[in-house]
N, C-alpha and C positions, 0 to 999 in steps of 0.2 A: 339443757338448758346451762350447764355449765359449759359443758364444752363450745356454744353455741358463742358463748361472751367471751370464752377464748381466743376462738378463732376471729371475733370481732377485735379484740384488744391486740390483736398481731399484728391486723391490715391498718389499724390506726397507728401502731408504734412505726411501723414499717412508712405511713405519712409523711409521722412527723419527723424523721431522721433526715439529717441534711444529705445531701448530692455523694459526699467526701465519704460517709460512713459507708452509702450503700456501693461503693467502690472498692473496698475494702475486699472484695475476692480476686481483684488484680494486683492487691499489695500484699498478699500474707505476711510479707517480713518487716509491714510499717518503714518502710526504710524511703518512702519518697518517691520510689520507683515501679514503674509497671512492670509486673511481673513477668510478662509476654517478650515487651521490649529486651529485656535484662536476659530472656532466654535465649532470644535470637542471637544476640551479642555472645553468646557464653558457648551456643552453637559454633560461631565463627572461630573464636577461639580455638575451640576443642578437633574442628573439622578442617579449616583454613587456613591453618599456621599462625593467627594474629597474634603476636605478642602484649598482652595484657592480663591482669591479675582478673578470674571469675569473681562474679557478683563482688565484684567491685563499681558498678557504676557512677559514683561519685569521682573516684580517680579517671576514667577515660575523656582524654580529653579531646580524640577524634569524635565524639556524641556532642551535637546540639538538643537539648531536652527543650521542650515547649513548657509553659506554666500550668499546666493542668496539673488535679490531684487524682493517681498519681500522674509522674512526668513521663512524658512518652519521645521519644526519637524524630527528631522532625529533619538534621541533616545526620550521616554518616560521612564522614570522611576518611576514607581507606585508602588512597592514594601512598605510593611509595611501602609497603608493609611486606613486599612478599608473599602473599597469598597465593596460594595452589588449590584447585579442582573448582568443585561447585558449590555457589554461594548462594544462601538458601534466606530472602528475606519475608516470607509469607507472611510473617503478622508485626510489622511495622506498619502499622494501620494508620499512622501519621503522618509517615516518611514521607517529606517535599522532595528533598534530594540527596544521590547515594554517587558518590565522587569514591573509583578503586581504579586512577589512573597508573600504570606502569607494575602491574603485577602478572600474575601467571593463570589467572582464573582462565578456566575452558567452558563454565557454563554460569548464568547468573537467573534466577526464580524471583522475580517481580510480580507475578501473578497477583491478581487482585487488589494493587496497593495504591487505594483509590485515588489518594492524593498525592503521588507522585508526582512530578513535573518536570524533573531536569536528571536526567542519567547520563555522566561520563565516567566510561570503562575504557580509553586510549592503551592502547599498547599492553594487550592480554593476548591471550591464546581462544578468545572465544570464537566459536566456532555460528552459532545461531543462539535468535533470541525467541520464543514462544511468548505468546498472550501478551502481546505489552499491551498495557493499560492505555485506551484513546485519549484521557486526559493529559498524557505525556507532551508537553513543548518542546523539549530538546532530546536527543541521544546524539552523543560524539562516540565513536567508534573507531578513534583514528587509530593505524595501523594492528589489526586484528588480521591475521593472515594476506598483511600485504594490503589491505583495505583501507579506504577511509570512505566514511560515511557520515554525515551531519543530517538528523531528523528532523523535522518541524511538524507540528502539531498546533493549530489554532483554527476557530471559528472563520467561516467569510466573514467579510468580505476582506480582512486584515488576515498576511499569511507574512509571518517571521520565518526567516533562516540565513543561517549564517554562511556564508561560501566558504569553503575552505579549498585554499591553491591546491592545483592538480589534484581535483578529488570529485567523485560524485555525489550530488546531495539530492534529497528526494522531500518536496514540501509539501503537504497535504490542506487542502483548506473543503470545508462542508456548510451547507449551511445549520439551523438550530434545531433541524426536523430529523435529524438521523445521528448517525457517529458512522466515521470512515478512521479506518485506524489500519497499521501494520499488524499483521497477526503473528507473520514469522519472520524471520530475514536471516538467512544463510550467509556467514562471512563468508566461507571456504570459494562458491560456486557465485556467492554474488546477488543470489536468487531472494528478493522480495515478496511478500505474499501480501496483498491488502485485502479486506472485505469491509464492502459497505453497509450498514444495517440502518434499516428505520426507524423510527418511531411508532408507537400504536398510532393506529392512523393514518399515516404516511408509507408513501411509497416511494424506492428509487427512482427518478426522473430518467439521470442521465449520470453519467462519468466520463472521466477521464483527463488527460490526456496519455494512452499508454503507447510504450513504443511499440513498432507493428508484429514484433515478435512477441508481442503480451499473448499469455493464454488467458483471455477474459470473458469471463461468464458475466450473468446477472447481478449478480453481488458479491463475486469474487474472482480475484486477477494476480497471477503472478507474472514478474517478467524480471530480467537480468539488470539489476545497476550499474551499468558500465559508462553512463552520461545523466545528466542532471535532468532530472524528472520534476515536474507539479503536475499533481492528479489535484483533480476537484469534482463533489457530488453534489448533486441538488434533489432532495425530494420535496411531494408533493403531497396535499389527500389522495388518499388512495382512492376515491372515489371523482375525483378529479380527473386524474389517469385515467380510470378505467373509460370516462366519456370521449378521450381523445382520441383520434385516430393516430395509430402506430402502426408502422412498416417493422415489426419485431423482427423479421427474418431481412429486412431490406439494407440497401447500401447506398449511403448519402455520399456524392464527396459535391465540393465548392469551386468551381474556376477560380484559381489564384491562391486556393489556400492548402494550405499543406495539413490538411485534415482527412479524416476517412471514418464515418459512423457506422457501425454496425448494430442495429436493434438500439439496445440504449447506451451502447459502450462508443466511446470516441477515442479512436488511433492517431497517433502524430506521423505522419510519412516524410521522407527527405525531399520528397518535390512534388508540387502543385502543379493539378490540371492545366492544359492551357488550350487554345482553341485556334486551328487551324485549316482555314480554307473552311469555316462557317463547321468546325467537327470538331470534335472534344477528344483528345489525346491526354494517354495517361499513362506514366512511369509503367515499365511490365511489375516490379515489385510490389506497387500497389495494387494492380490486376491479380498479380499470384495470392497476395494478402486476402484478399478482398472475399476471393472466391477459392481459396484452400487450395491452391495449385503450386507447382516451382516452373523456373525458367530454365532453359539450357540455352546458353548462347556459342555457336558457329562465330569466331572471330574470323577466320580467313572467308567463309560463306556470306558475313555480316548478316545471318540468318539467327533469328530466337523460334523457341520450339516452347511452349505454353503449355505444359503437360497437368490434365487434371485428371479426375481419377477415370471417367469412359471417355477419353477422345482426347486430343494431340491437336493443338493450333499453332500451322507455321507461316512465318512473315519472315521477309528480308525487307532490310532497310534498302530504301527509295524504290521498291516496285510497289506494285497494287495486285499483285499476284499474290494469291495466301490460299490455303490447302486447311482444312476443316477432318481430320480422321475420327473417324468412329470405328462402327464395323466397316465402313467402305469410305476410301478417301474422294473426296469433294475438292472442287477447285472453284475459288471465288476470287471475285474481283473488287478489291477495295476499291470506297470515293478516297480514300487519302491515304499514301503510303507511310509506311512507319517510318522512323526518324531520331536520329540523335541530337541531342542538346543538352549542350555544359555536363559533356560524360552520362546521361542519361538515356537509356530506349525507351521510347516514345510509340503506342502504339495506340490506335482509334476505338476507343473504350463500346462504343456502342455495336461494333463488330463482333469483338471478343462476346461483349455479356449474350447478344443474339446467337451467338456461335451457341455457349451453355443452355440454350433455351431458355435466357432469361428475359424479361419483359425491362425499356428503358426508357422513361420518362427525363424529360429536360425541362426546367424553368427558364425561361431567358430573363424574367423579372429578377428571378433568386440567385439565377446564374447557377444554379444546380443539378446532378443528375441523380436520378433514384433509380435503382436497380433492385426487383426483385423476381424472384424465382416461383 
C-alpha cells in the first residue's frame, strides 16, 4: 500500500512540475544552454580548429540562440574560421542556418537536422554531401573543387532558385504528397543523386525532367550536373495510379517537344521530333538513349549505324536504302530518307522501332508517339 501511494505521489509531482524543470536533463550545469548543442560546438573547437573557449556559450559570438529553456542553436556562423576536416552537426536539432564559407572543410554531417533550411559552404574542400534534409531551401557550395552549385527545394507550384553566374544550378519541386530530395552530391564528379519518396497511401505518378544521360529508375536518379536543371515530381493516391493504364516500359515522344518519357520518368532531349512527308523523324541521340543503344557516324560516307544488343541498323543521309543486321543482313527500303537539320541527324522512328521488334502507335490528335516492346 505504501509503495502504491509513493508511486502515485511521484506521478503527481511530475505532472505538477513546470516544463523547465523537466528539461533539466538537457542543462545539467544550469547555465541556460542546451548541453547537447554546447557539446557540438566543443567538438568543433577540439576537432576542426575553431578558436574559442570551450564550455563558454555566453561568449560565442558566432552563435545565435533561440529563446527556449534551455537555449538552442538556431544559427551557426563559422565563416572565415580556418576550419578543416569533417564537421559534425548531428545534435543541433533546432539549427536553421549554417554558414561555413572560406574554410578548409572536407565533409559536413547534417543528417537528421529537421529544421535546417539554409546551408552556405562556399570555398571549402568539400567532396560530397550525404543524407541532405528534404526541407532545405538553399544549399550554396560555390568553389568546391571548382564546382559551383546552388540547390533550392520548395513545394510546388512555387520554385525559388538563385541563379549563380557561369554556374550550374538545380531546382526541385513536388507536391505535398511526397518528398523529392538530394540524397547525395559528389562535388568532384558533379554527380547528383535524387530520391522521390511518396507519403503513406500515395505513389509516384511521374518525375523529371532529367538530362538524357541520367540513370533514372522509379524512385531514384543520378546524373551529372553540368547544366541548369529543374526536376519535378508528382504523387497521387496509390489506388488511383493502380487503376490507370500505364505503359511502364513504354517510350513516349511528342512532336515539337524536347521531351522523352520512359515509364514514369521524363528526360530532356537536345532536339524535338519533326514531321517529314508525314513521317515522324527523331534525332539519333534520342533513339539510342530511348532504346539503350549507341550511334556510330561515318562522316565520309554520311552514314549512321545504330548499335543495339543483338542488332545493328545502318542508314545513309539522303538515301532510302537501309540495312538491318542480326544473325543475317537484311536490306530495307525506307519511306523517307534520314536527313541532317540544324547539325543533327534525324531518322524515321517507326522504322527504327519496328526493326527492334517494338510496336509504334501514333496519335494524330495529341501528336504523340508511343513505342512499346
